[in-house]
N, C-alpha and C positions, 0 to 999 in steps of 0.2 A: 504494500500500500504506500502510495506517495505521501511523504511527510508534508504537513502543512508548512508554508513559508512563515518566516518570522514577520510579525507586523512591524511596520516602520517604527524604529526606535526601541523595539523589544530586545532585551538582552537574552542571549541564547541559553543561559543557565538559570533563568528565573524559575523558581519553584524547586530548586535543588538546595537542600540543607547540608551544610558541612560542619561537622564537629571537629574543631581544630585543637588537638592535644599536643601540638608541636611547639618548639621554641627554637631560638637562635636564627637560622637563615634558610636552610633548604626547605623544611616543612612550611614555615611562614610564607616563603616566596611562592610555593605551590598554592597555598590556600588564598593568598592575595590575588594570584592569577585567576583562580576560580571566582573570587569575589568581584574582580574587575569585569568578568564576563556575566555577572548577574546572580551568582549563587549567594545565599545567605550564609555567612561564616560566623560561627560562635566560637570565640577563642577562649579556652579554659586556661586560667593562670593561677599561680600560687598566691594565696592571700599575703599581702604585705610586701611581696617582692616582684611577682609577675615573671614574665619572660626575662631571662638573663640579660638580654640586650637592652632592656630598659635602663640598665646601669652602665652600659658601654659608652661612656663619653669621657672627655670631650671628643667631638664637638656636640654642643647642645643647641637645640632651637628654643623658642620661647615656651614650647610645650613638652619637651623631653629630649631623649637621646636621638640624634638623627639616624643612628644605626637601626634602632627599633622602628622608627617611623618609616624607613625605606621599604619595609616589607609587611606592613600591617594596616594599611588603609582599608576602608570599606569592610571593617569587621566590628563585631560586638565583643566586648571583654566581660567575662564573668569569672569571679574568683571562687574556686572550689578547692577545699583541702582534701586531697584524695586519700589522706590518712584517716579521715573522719568518716564514720559509717554513713551518716546522713548525707554528707556531700558526695560520697562515693555512689550512693543510690541515685542522686541527682545526675551525676556523670553518666551512670548507666542508662538512665532515662533519656538523656540527650543522645547517647549512642543508638538507642532503640528507635528514636525518631529520625535519625539522620539518614541521608542518602550516602554520604561519604564521611569517613573518619580518617583523619591524618594524624599520625603520631611518630615521634622519634625517641621514645624511651629505648633503653638498652633492650635487646631482644629478650622477650619474656617478661618485661616490666609491666605491661598492661595485663598480662595473664595473672600476675600476682595480685593485681587489684580487682580481679574478677571481671575484667573487660576483654577477655580473649576473643578473638574473632569467631572460633567455633561456637562459643556460648551466645555471642551476640547475634550471629547469623541464624541460629536456630529460632530466634524470636523475630528477627528482622532480616528475612532472607534476601532482600534487595540491597543490603549494606555492602558498600565498597570500602574496604579497609586498606589504607596505605601505610606501610611500616617502613620507616627510613632509618638506616643504621650506618655506622662507619664502615664496617667490614663484613656485613652479613650475619646470618643467624647460626652459622656452623662454627668453624674454627676461630673466627674472629669475633664471636658474639660478646666477649668480655672486653674487647679493646675499645677505648673511647675514640669517637670519631671526630677529629678536628681537621678542618680543611688543610691547614698547613702541613700536618703530618701526612695526610693522604697525598698531597702534592709531592712530598718527598718519597714515600714508599711506592707510589704508583708510577713513577717515572717522569712526571711532568717537570720537576725541578732539574732532572738530568739533562733536559734539552732546552732549558731556559737560563740564559746568562751568556756571558762572553766565553769564547773558546779559551780554555786554559784558566778561566776564572772560577769564582765560586758559583755553585748552583744557586738559582734564584727562584723565589715563588712569583706567581703572577701578582699584579698590583691590586687585585680584588680577590675575594674568597671564591675563586672561579669554580671549584669543584662543588661547593654548596649550591651555587647558581645553576650549574649544569644539572645537578641532582633534582633541584626544585623544578626545573623545566621538564626533566624526564618524568617526574612524578605527576605533573599536571597533564602531560600527554597521556600517561597511563590511565589517569582518572577519566579523561574524555573518551578513551577507547573503551574503558569498562562501562561507562554510562551507555555507550552505543550498544555494547554487547548485551547489557541488561534489558534494553528495549526489545531485543529478540528473545531472550531466554527467561526474563523475569528474575534472574538470579544475580546477586552481587558476586564479589570475588575478593580475595586477599592478595594484594600486590606488595611485594617486598623489593625495595631498592636499597642500594648502599653506595656510599661515596666512591669507593674504590672502583666499582663496576661502571659508574657514570663517568669517572675520569678516563678509564681505559676505553670506554665507548667513544670518547671525544678525542682520542689520540689519532684517529683516522689514518692518514697516510704514514705517520711516524710509526704506529704500531704495525701496520701492514708491511713496512719496510723490513721489520724483523721477521714477521711471520711468513712473508712471501719470498724474501730474498736473503734472510739471515743477517741483514745489516742492522746493527744496533745503533740508532741515531745518537749523536752527541751534541753538545752545546755549540752553536754557531753564531751567537749574538743575534743580530737582526737579519742575518743572511738566511737564505732558503736552501735546503739541501738539493732541490730539484729544479729551481728556476733562478736565472741570473739575467739582469739585475732585479733583485727583489729584496731590498734592504734600505737602511739609511745611508745616504750619501752626503758628504760634507759640501756645503756651499760657502759663500763668502762670510756669512754670519751665523751659520749653524746647520743642522742636518735637515735633509729632505727625504721623505719616504718615497721611493720610486719602485713601481711594481710593473715590470714588463712581462705579462703573462704569455705573450706570443711574439713571433718574429716581426710581424708588421708594426707592433708597438715599439719594438726596439729600433726599427728603421726610422720611425717618426722621432724617437728620442735622439738618434744620431743626427737627424736633419736639424732639429731644434738646437742642438749643440754646435751646429756649424761644421760637422764632420760626417757627412752622409757616407763617406767611404768606409766607416766602421761597419756598417751593415753588410757590406760586400766582402769584408775581410774574412777569409775562411775560418779564422779563429773565433769569429763572433757572428757569423751569418745564421747559425741555428742555435736554438736554446741549448741543445746538448753540447755544442762546441763552446758556448759561453760558460756553461757549468765547468767544462774541462779547463778553460783558460780564465777563470774568474780572477785569479791572482794578478793577471796582466790587465784585464779589462777594468776592474774597479778603480785602480789608481788613475787610469786614463780619464774615466768619467768624472772623478772627483777633481781632477785638475781643471777640466772644462767647466764644471759647475762652480768652481771656486771663483769665477769671474763675476758673479752676481749674487745677491741675497736670495735666500730660500723662497721668500714670498714672490719674487719676480719669476723665478723658475716655476713655481707652482702655477701661477697664472698662465705662463707661456706653454707649459707642458699640458696642462689641463685643456687649454684651447686647441691643442693639437691631438687630443685623444690619448694622451699618455697618462696613466694613473700616477698621480703624485700629490703629496701633501706635506705641509709643515707639521712638526710635532707640536701639538696644542695642549694646553691645560684643559681640564674638564670644563672650566668656565667658558673657554674659547670654543670647545667642542659643542656645548649647548648653544652658544651663540651662532655657530656655523649652521647647526641644524635649523635654527630659527630663520636664518637668512635664506635657507632653501625651502622654507614653507612647510617644514616637516612637523611643526607643532609638537616639540619634544616633551613639553611639560603640561601639567594640569594644575589648577588651583584647588586645593582641598578646603573644605569647610567643616567646622565643628558642629556639635549637635544643636547649637544655638543659631546656626546659619552664618556664623562669622568666618571670615577668611582666616585660614590657619596655615598659610604658606603654600609653596609650590612643590610638586614632586614630578619625577619622570613618569610619564603615562605608560599604559600598556602599549607595546609597540604596534599592534595591529590597528589598521584603519578599515572601517567597514563601509560598504555601499549597498543599501542605504545605511546611513550612520546609526550606531547604537545610541540609545539615550545615555548621556554622560553620567558617570557615577564618580563622585569625588568626596566621599566622607573621610574626614581626617582620621588618622590612627587613634584608636580609643584610649582614653585614660584608664589606668588600672582599675578594673571592677566597675567601670562606668555603667554597664548594663546588667549588673548582677541582680538587682531587684526585679526588673522586668522578666529576665530570663528564668530566674528561680521560680517566680510566680507561675510562669507558663509551664515549667517542668512539673510543678506540684499539682497542676490541674490534671489529675489522673483520668478524668473522663475524656478529656481531649486526647491524652496519650493513648488510652485504650482504643479510642476510635481510629487513631492513626495506625496503631498496630494491626487492627482488624483490616484496615484498608490495604496494608502491606501484604496480608495473606490472601486478600480477595481480589487478585488481579483480574480474574476472568469476569467478575461482575462489573468492573469499571472500565476494562479495556486498557488500563494502564499497567506497566510492569510493576512487579513487587518492589516495594521500597520507594515508589514514587509518591510523594506526599506534598502537594502544594501547601504553602503556609500562608 
């Protein structure tokens, strides 16, 4: 049966309830992505402390730690002490009403609280449970999962940094970000599967696997050719030139992904003969002779500032760009009309700062959603009252089991 189209402005995940038992970065990024797409996300936090990242500052905005705020907009915050029997019952009630539950306790942590997936799915068969760990639920179940350590153990740091220099981490918690995006993709796939089967699923992700899935050509170089990649600074193992090149006042990123681009680069540098030189005429030849080519290019680029070369090369169809600060990068995106930020508003409707928006633009456009990250426990009263309404909860549980009567998959409960 053909699915009905979204009404103009309707968010695709409206009607989906997400119980967010995660903290730090990977899980909260996943749930914020779902919230941006219309899901209702209820974030469960520890009374008095909340998500660890509420204390990860400086820097601080007027309302809290910018780290926390970067991945927690469009959510409701409820404080529950999972060591307390009463609060644990409320947490269970939330899980039984949810379409999706996201958690990043150590493997087995939720089970010890009586919130294991097999128990929950017996009463809420449509539940999709996402468990995120550092190193999986087998041999690495007891290892704490921190992005920095996974970058080291998983191989990313071994290929990041200057040749002969110290291994370096990426400038952002990249593995957490990758895992959060992997988790969101998995949830969307599971929701689609549930439409066909009426059943939820338990999805396990770990930081190490998400990192290794993102190593793409570098991992395949080892698996397919037995070549273990090493640090090359900003150079590329398979493409030349594809790195920072020095100009009169600083570096310029130049990325010639094919031979015609290199020919245009040579022409702009006033040396079209470089593209006909057998040592540089093809990419494989340029890779072989990179030690000769790169100094030649830097000598030519050294005659003008990076900004001049960026404009000239971009006009000729050669990918090139100055190294910018994050502030400049946001400004550049704005200059291209990409609308990189949104203004969020608090529960009183007052402006509460800007954030980077969800990257996707829709046509027709989705209704904008820009609720500021919640203050700790901001929604506890309302959510707890809703959870204590057993009549409503029982009705929803009955709806979950009665898919055939409604035509909706088990676990689908509009709120």
